[in-house]
C-alpha positions as CSV (number, residue, x, y, z in Angstrom):
1,M,-47.2,18.3,-91.2
2,T,-44.3,16.9,-93.2
3,T,-43.6,20.2,-94.9
4,I,-43.4,22.0,-91.5
5,T,-41.0,19.3,-90.2
6,S,-38.9,19.5,-93.4
7,T,-38.8,23.3,-93.3
8,T,-37.9,23.3,-89.6
9,T,-35.2,20.6,-90.2
10,D,-33.8,22.7,-93.1
11,R,-33.7,25.8,-90.9
12,A,-31.9,23.8,-88.1
13,K,-29.4,22.5,-90.7
14,F,-28.7,26.1,-91.7
15,L,-28.0,27.1,-88.1
16,R,-26.0,24.0,-87.5
17,L,-23.9,24.7,-90.6
18,V,-23.3,28.3,-89.5
19,L,-22.2,27.2,-86.1
20,A,-19.9,24.5,-87.6
21,V,-18.2,26.9,-90.0
22,D,-17.8,29.4,-87.1
23,A,-16.1,26.6,-85.1
24,A,-13.8,25.6,-87.9
25,V,-12.7,29.1,-88.8
26,T,-12.2,30.0,-85.1
27,G,-10.3,26.7,-84.5
28,V,-8.0,27.3,-87.5
29,N,-7.3,30.8,-86.3
30,G,-6.6,29.7,-82.8
31,L,-4.2,27.0,-84.0
32,A,-2.4,29.5,-86.1
33,Y,-2.0,31.9,-83.2
34,L,-0.8,29.1,-81.0
35,A,1.6,27.4,-83.5
36,A,3.0,30.5,-85.1
37,A,2.9,33.1,-82.4
38,G,6.5,34.3,-82.9
39,L,6.1,34.8,-86.6
40,L,2.6,36.3,-86.3
41,S,3.8,38.6,-83.5
42,E,6.2,40.3,-85.9
43,L,3.6,40.6,-88.6
44,L,0.6,41.6,-86.5
45,G,2.2,43.5,-83.6
46,P,1.0,41.9,-80.4
47,G,3.6,39.9,-78.5
48,A,3.9,36.1,-78.8
49,G,2.5,35.7,-75.3
50,P,-0.8,37.4,-75.9
51,L,-1.2,35.7,-79.3
52,R,-0.7,32.3,-77.6
53,G,-3.3,33.2,-75.0
54,I,-5.7,34.3,-77.7
55,G,-5.0,31.0,-79.5
56,I,-5.7,28.9,-76.5
57,F,-9.0,30.8,-75.9
58,L,-10.0,30.5,-79.5
59,I,-9.3,26.7,-79.6
60,G,-11.5,26.2,-76.5
61,Y,-14.2,28.4,-77.9
62,A,-14.1,26.5,-81.2
63,I,-14.5,23.2,-79.4
64,A,-17.5,24.5,-77.5
65,V,-19.2,25.9,-80.6
66,G,-18.4,22.7,-82.5
67,L,-20.1,20.7,-79.8
68,L,-23.1,23.0,-80.0
69,A,-23.3,22.5,-83.7
70,G,-23.1,18.8,-83.4
71,R,-26.0,18.5,-80.9
72,R,-29.1,16.5,-82.1
73,Q,-31.3,19.6,-81.5
74,V,-29.9,23.1,-81.9
75,S,-29.9,24.9,-78.5
76,A,-31.4,28.3,-78.9
77,A,-29.8,29.5,-75.6
78,G,-26.4,28.2,-76.6
79,T,-26.7,29.8,-80.0
80,R,-27.7,33.1,-78.5
81,A,-24.7,32.9,-76.2
82,V,-22.4,32.2,-79.2
83,A,-23.9,35.1,-81.2
84,G,-23.5,37.4,-78.1
85,L,-19.9,36.4,-77.6
86,N,-19.2,36.9,-81.2
87,I,-20.6,40.4,-81.0
88,V,-18.4,41.1,-77.9
89,W,-15.3,39.7,-79.7
90,A,-16.0,41.9,-82.8
91,L,-16.4,45.0,-80.7
92,A,-13.4,44.2,-78.5
93,S,-11.3,43.8,-81.7
94,V,-12.3,47.3,-82.9
95,I,-11.7,48.8,-79.5
96,A,-8.2,47.1,-79.3
97,V,-7.3,48.7,-82.7
98,V,-8.7,52.1,-81.9
99,T,-7.1,52.3,-78.5
100,G,-3.8,50.8,-79.4
101,L,-4.2,48.3,-76.6
102,L,-2.4,45.5,-78.4
103,A,0.1,47.6,-80.4
104,F,-1.0,46.4,-83.8
105,T,1.1,47.0,-86.8
106,T,-0.8,48.4,-89.8
107,I,-1.2,44.8,-91.1
108,G,-2.3,43.7,-87.7
109,A,-4.9,46.5,-87.4
110,V,-6.3,45.6,-90.8
111,W,-6.4,41.9,-89.9
112,A,-8.2,42.6,-86.6
113,I,-10.8,44.7,-88.3
114,L,-11.3,42.1,-91.1
115,Q,-11.6,39.4,-88.4
116,A,-14.1,41.5,-86.5
117,L,-16.2,41.8,-89.6
118,V,-16.1,38.0,-90.2
119,V,-17.1,37.3,-86.5
120,A,-19.9,39.9,-86.7
121,G,-21.1,38.2,-89.9
122,F,-21.2,34.9,-88.0
123,A,-23.2,36.5,-85.3
124,A,-25.7,38.0,-87.8
125,L,-26.1,34.6,-89.5
126,Q,-26.6,32.9,-86.1
127,I,-29.2,35.5,-85.1
128,S,-31.0,35.2,-88.4
129,G,-31.0,31.4,-88.1
130,L,-32.5,31.6,-84.7
131,R,-35.3,33.9,-85.9
132,K,-36.2,31.4,-88.6
133,L,-36.5,28.5,-86.2
């Protein structure tokens, strides 16, 4: 019985860690978009207004994911929602680059694709962590 509890606890720790790192990375990204929107606008392409809006969204999302990571018991439904939203974000980023929706510079397009890969990676780790619980 102790082994099962220990294994379950270790698996929950892994999932909690993935959620916490996701929250931290997302929060830092959101703060950067919010605080340096003018500078990043020139580098990445989208205007400062959209970058500020994205920054505010990301900060709110990071707080929600951080709260989920800090819960005593990992919420499977909450984690599924985060993984699903991460997949949507990754796909939306690729679509924004392909369609020219946000008028990315070349650096901005590369950044958006790299960011999409990181977010998709978080989703994959979250789904994997859920399956192991």
